[in-house]
C-alpha positions as CSV (number, residue, x, y, z in Angstrom):
1,X,47.1,-53.6,56.6
2,X,45.1,-51.6,59.1
3,X,46.4,-48.3,58.2
4,X,45.4,-49.2,54.2
5,X,41.6,-49.8,55.9
6,X,41.9,-46.6,57.4
7,X,42.9,-45.0,55.0
8,X,40.1,-46.3,52.5
9,X,37.6,-45.7,55.3
10,X,38.3,-41.6,55.2
11,X,38.4,-42.1,51.4
12,X,34.9,-43.1,51.7
13,X,33.7,-41.1,54.2
14,X,35.2,-37.8,52.7
15,X,33.7,-39.0,48.7
16,X,30.0,-39.5,50.8
17,X,30.4,-36.0,52.6
18,X,31.6,-34.7,48.7
19,X,28.3,-36.4,47.1
20,X,26.1,-35.1,49.9
21,X,27.5,-31.6,49.4
22,X,27.0,-31.4,45.5
23,X,23.5,-32.9,46.1
24,X,23.3,-30.0,48.4
25,X,24.2,-27.4,45.7
26,X,22.3,-29.2,43.0
27,X,18.8,-28.6,44.8
28,X,19.5,-24.8,45.7
29,X,20.5,-24.5,42.0
30,X,17.3,-26.1,41.4
31,X,15.4,-24.2,43.7
32,X,16.9,-20.8,42.7
33,X,16.2,-21.9,38.7
34,X,12.5,-22.6,39.5
35,X,12.0,-19.1,42.0
36,X,13.7,-17.3,39.1
37,X,11.2,-18.6,36.3
38,X,8.4,-18.3,38.6
39,X,9.4,-14.6,38.9
40,X,10.3,-14.0,35.2
41,X,6.6,-15.8,34.4
42,X,5.0,-13.7,37.5
43,X,6.4,-10.5,35.8
44,X,5.4,-11.3,32.4
45,X,1.9,-12.0,33.5
46,X,1.9,-8.6,35.3
47,X,3.3,-6.7,32.7
48,X,0.7,-7.7,30.3
49,X,-2.1,-6.5,32.6
50,X,-1.0,-3.7,33.2
51,X,-3.0,-0.6,31.4
52,X,0.5,0.9,30.1
53,X,0.6,-2.2,27.4
54,X,-2.4,-0.7,26.0
55,X,-2.3,1.8,22.8
56,X,-4.8,4.1,23.7
57,X,-4.8,6.7,20.9
58,X,-3.4,6.8,17.1
59,X,-0.4,9.0,18.1
60,X,1.3,5.7,19.7
61,X,0.9,4.3,15.8
62,X,4.3,5.7,14.3
63,X,4.2,5.8,10.7
64,X,7.6,5.9,8.4
65,X,8.6,6.1,5.3
66,X,5.6,7.9,3.5
67,X,6.3,10.3,0.9
68,X,2.8,11.0,-0.5
69,X,0.2,10.1,1.7
70,X,-0.4,11.6,5.3
71,X,0.1,9.6,8.2
72,X,-2.9,10.1,9.6
73,X,-4.7,8.6,6.5
74,X,-2.5,5.4,7.0
75,X,-3.3,5.3,10.1
76,X,-7.0,5.8,9.4
77,X,-6.9,2.8,7.3
78,X,-5.4,0.6,9.5
79,X,-8.8,0.3,10.9
80,X,-7.5,-0.2,14.5
81,X,-10.0,0.4,17.5
82,X,-8.6,2.1,20.5
83,X,-7.8,1.0,23.3
84,X,-5.7,-2.1,22.0
85,X,-3.4,-4.6,23.2
86,X,-0.1,-4.1,21.8
87,X,0.1,-8.2,21.7
88,X,-3.4,-8.3,20.3
89,X,-2.1,-6.3,16.8
90,X,-2.3,-8.5,13.8
91,X,0.7,-7.5,11.7
92,X,-0.6,-9.5,8.6
93,X,-3.9,-8.8,8.4
94,X,-3.0,-4.8,8.5
95,X,-0.6,-5.3,6.2
96,X,-2.7,-6.9,3.8
97,X,-5.2,-4.3,4.5
98,X,-3.3,-1.5,3.6
99,X,-1.6,-3.0,0.7
100,X,-5.4,-3.6,-0.6
101,X,-6.8,-0.5,0.4
102,X,-3.8,2.2,0.0
103,X,-1.4,3.5,-2.9
104,X,1.4,1.5,-0.6
105,X,3.8,-0.5,-2.0
106,X,5.4,-2.3,1.4
107,X,4.7,-2.5,4.6
108,X,6.1,-3.4,7.5
109,X,4.8,-3.1,11.3
110,X,6.5,-3.3,14.4
111,X,5.3,-3.9,17.5
112,X,6.4,-2.0,20.5
113,X,6.3,-2.5,24.2
114,X,8.3,0.1,25.6
115,X,6.5,2.6,25.4
116,X,3.4,0.8,24.3
117,X,2.4,1.0,20.3
118,X,3.8,0.4,16.9
119,X,5.7,1.6,14.2
120,X,4.3,1.3,10.1
121,X,7.2,1.8,8.3
122,X,5.5,1.8,4.7
123,X,6.4,2.7,0.9
124,X,3.6,4.2,-1.1
125,X,3.2,4.7,-4.4
126,X,3.3,8.0,-6.5
127,X,-0.1,9.5,-8.0
128,X,-0.1,9.2,-11.7
129,X,-3.5,10.6,-12.4
130,X,-6.2,12.9,-11.2
131,X,-9.6,11.3,-11.0
132,X,-13.0,11.7,-9.1
133,X,-14.4,9.4,-6.9
134,X,-15.1,6.4,-7.6
135,X,-18.6,7.1,-5.6
136,X,-19.5,9.0,-8.6
137,X,-22.7,7.4,-10.4
138,X,-22.8,8.9,-14.0
139,X,-26.4,7.7,-14.2
140,X,-27.3,9.8,-11.5
141,X,-26.0,13.3,-11.6
142,X,-27.6,14.2,-8.3
143,X,-25.4,11.8,-6.7
144,X,-22.2,13.0,-7.7
145,X,-19.4,12.8,-5.5
146,X,-17.3,16.0,-6.3
147,X,-14.4,14.8,-4.4
148,X,-11.7,15.0,-6.5
149,X,-8.4,12.3,-5.8
150,X,-5.7,10.6,-7.2
151,X,-5.3,7.1,-9.0
152,X,-1.8,5.0,-8.6
153,X,-0.8,2.9,-11.5
154,X,-2.4,-0.1,-9.9
155,X,-6.1,1.9,-9.7
156,X,-6.5,2.5,-6.1
157,X,-8.3,5.6,-5.7
158,X,-7.0,8.0,-3.0
159,X,-8.9,11.2,-1.8
160,X,-7.0,14.3,-2.2
161,X,-7.3,15.0,1.5
162,X,-5.2,11.8,1.8
163,X,-2.0,13.3,0.6
164,X,0.4,15.9,2.3
165,X,0.0,19.2,1.9
166,X,3.2,20.4,0.3
167,X,2.6,17.5,-2.5
168,X,3.2,20.0,-4.9
169,X,6.6,19.4,-4.0
170,X,6.4,16.0,-5.1
171,X,6.1,15.1,-8.8
172,X,1.9,15.9,-9.7
173,X,0.0,14.0,-12.2
174,X,-1.4,16.1,-14.9
175,X,-3.0,13.1,-16.6
176,X,-6.9,13.0,-16.3
177,X,-9.4,10.4,-15.9
178,X,-13.1,11.0,-16.4
179,X,-15.5,8.6,-16.7
180,X,-17.3,5.8,-14.1
181,X,-14.6,4.3,-12.4
182,X,-16.4,0.9,-12.6
183,X,-15.6,0.7,-16.7
184,X,-12.3,1.8,-16.6
185,X,-10.7,0.7,-12.9
186,X,-11.5,-3.0,-14.1
187,X,-8.6,-2.0,-16.8
188,X,-6.5,0.3,-15.5
189,X,-3.4,-1.4,-14.6
190,X,-3.2,-2.9,-18.1
191,X,-4.0,0.6,-20.0
192,X,-1.6,2.6,-17.9
193,X,1.6,1.4,-19.0
194,X,1.1,1.4,-22.8
195,X,-0.3,5.4,-21.7
196,X,3.4,6.0,-20.2
197,X,5.0,4.3,-23.3
198,X,3.1,6.2,-25.7
199,X,5.1,8.4,-28.1
200,X,2.0,10.9,-28.7
201,X,1.6,13.3,-25.3
202,X,-2.0,12.3,-23.9
203,X,-3.7,14.1,-21.4
204,X,-6.6,12.8,-20.6
205,X,-8.8,9.4,-21.0
206,X,-12.4,10.2,-21.0
207,X,-14.3,6.5,-20.6
208,X,-17.5,8.3,-19.9
209,X,-19.3,6.2,-22.5
210,X,-17.9,2.8,-22.4
211,X,-18.8,2.1,-26.2
212,X,-16.3,4.7,-27.3
213,X,-13.1,5.7,-25.3
214,X,-11.7,9.2,-26.1
215,X,-8.2,10.3,-25.8
216,X,-7.4,13.9,-25.1
217,X,-3.6,14.5,-27.4
218,X,-1.3,16.9,-28.8
219,X,-3.3,15.9,-31.7
220,X,-6.4,16.6,-30.3
221,X,-9.3,14.1,-29.2
222,X,-9.3,10.6,-30.5
223,X,-12.0,8.3,-30.4
224,X,-11.1,4.9,-30.2
225,X,-14.3,3.1,-29.7
226,X,-15.1,0.6,-26.7
227,X,-12.1,-1.2,-25.3
228,X,-11.6,-4.8,-25.9
229,X,-8.2,-5.5,-25.2
230,X,-4.1,-4.3,-24.3
231,X,-3.2,-5.2,-27.7
232,X,-5.8,-3.6,-29.3
233,X,-5.3,-0.3,-27.7
234,X,-1.6,-0.8,-28.4
235,X,-2.1,-0.9,-31.9
236,X,-4.5,1.9,-31.6
237,X,-1.6,4.2,-30.2
238,X,1.0,2.7,-32.4
239,X,-1.4,4.3,-35.5
240,X,-1.8,7.7,-33.8
241,X,2.1,7.8,-33.4
242,X,2.2,7.7,-37.1
243,X,0.1,10.8,-37.5
244,X,2.7,13.1,-35.5
245,X,3.6,15.0,-38.7
246,X,-0.4,15.9,-39.3
247,X,0.1,19.9,-37.6
248,X,2.4,20.0,-40.9
249,X,-0.4,19.3,-42.9
250,X,-3.1,21.1,-41.5
251,X,-4.0,22.9,-38.9
252,X,-5.2,21.3,-35.2
253,X,-8.2,23.8,-35.0
254,X,-9.5,22.5,-38.2
255,X,-9.7,18.9,-36.5
256,X,-13.2,18.0,-34.4
257,X,-11.6,14.5,-33.8
258,X,-9.4,11.5,-35.1
259,X,-11.6,8.1,-35.5
260,X,-9.4,5.0,-35.0
261,X,-12.4,2.9,-34.2
262,X,-11.4,1.4,-37.7
263,X,-7.8,0.8,-37.8
264,X,-8.1,-0.3,-41.4
265,X,-9.7,3.0,-42.0
266,X,-8.7,5.9,-39.6
267,X,-10.6,9.3,-40.4
268,X,-10.0,12.6,-39.3
269,X,-13.2,14.3,-38.8
270,X,-13.0,18.4,-39.2
271,X,-15.4,21.1,-38.1
272,X,-18.3,22.1,-40.4
273,X,-18.2,25.9,-41.6
C-alpha cells in the first residue's frame, strides 16, 4: 500500500513538472511569435517610409502590349505626378482614365515594389480614320488646329504624334473624316460599322455642313442630306450599292454628284457644259 502511494506521488510530481515545462515552452513560443510579428510590422513600416518606394520618373512606368500608341503617349495619359508612392497608385481610376481618353480596349495595371514602379499592360485599338484635331473650329478659320490624327472605332481621337514611328508597318487607314467633330463624333460609333459593311468603297465622310453629309466614293461624291439615324444611313448606302453599274452607262467624269437626299427620287447631277 505504501509502495503504491509512493508511485502515485512520483507520477503526480512528474506530471506537474511536465506541465510547468509545457507552460514555459508555450510562453517562449508566444514571446517569439510576438517578437516576429513586431519585427515584420516594423520592417513593413520602415520599408514604406523608404524613398526607394517612390516612383520618381516616368521611366519607372513600364508599358506592355501596345502596338499602335507609343509608350510615352500612354504614360502621359495616365496623368501621374512625380514623385508618387507605389502604394498610392489608384489602379481602377487610371484604367478608366485610359479607356475614356485613349484608343485602348483593355488595361491591366500591376504595382511593383522591387524595383518600385508599375507595369501597365494594354490592348490598344487600331486607327480607322484620319481626322483633324477635335479642337478645330469651322466657324473661326483663324483658330483652325492643323494637327492631324486618327480616330478609332469608338470615336476617340489621338494625335499622329501619339502613334509609333513605324506605324507604316501596321495597317494605316485611308479613310478620311472632315468637318466639325462636335457634329460627327456623337454618331461615329454607329456610323462606322455601317461604312465598314458597305459594298461601295467609301474614301471620305465630309460633315462640314451638318445639313448635308457628303461621301466620297468610287462613284464620286454622294450627297445624303442631314444625318437622322443609322437605319436611314444604311438604307442610303443600300440604294447607292444598286448604282454600281453606273460607270457602264455613263462616264463618271460627267457626274458632279449623286443626290440621295430623297430615296424615293435619287438624282444624278451632271457637269454643265
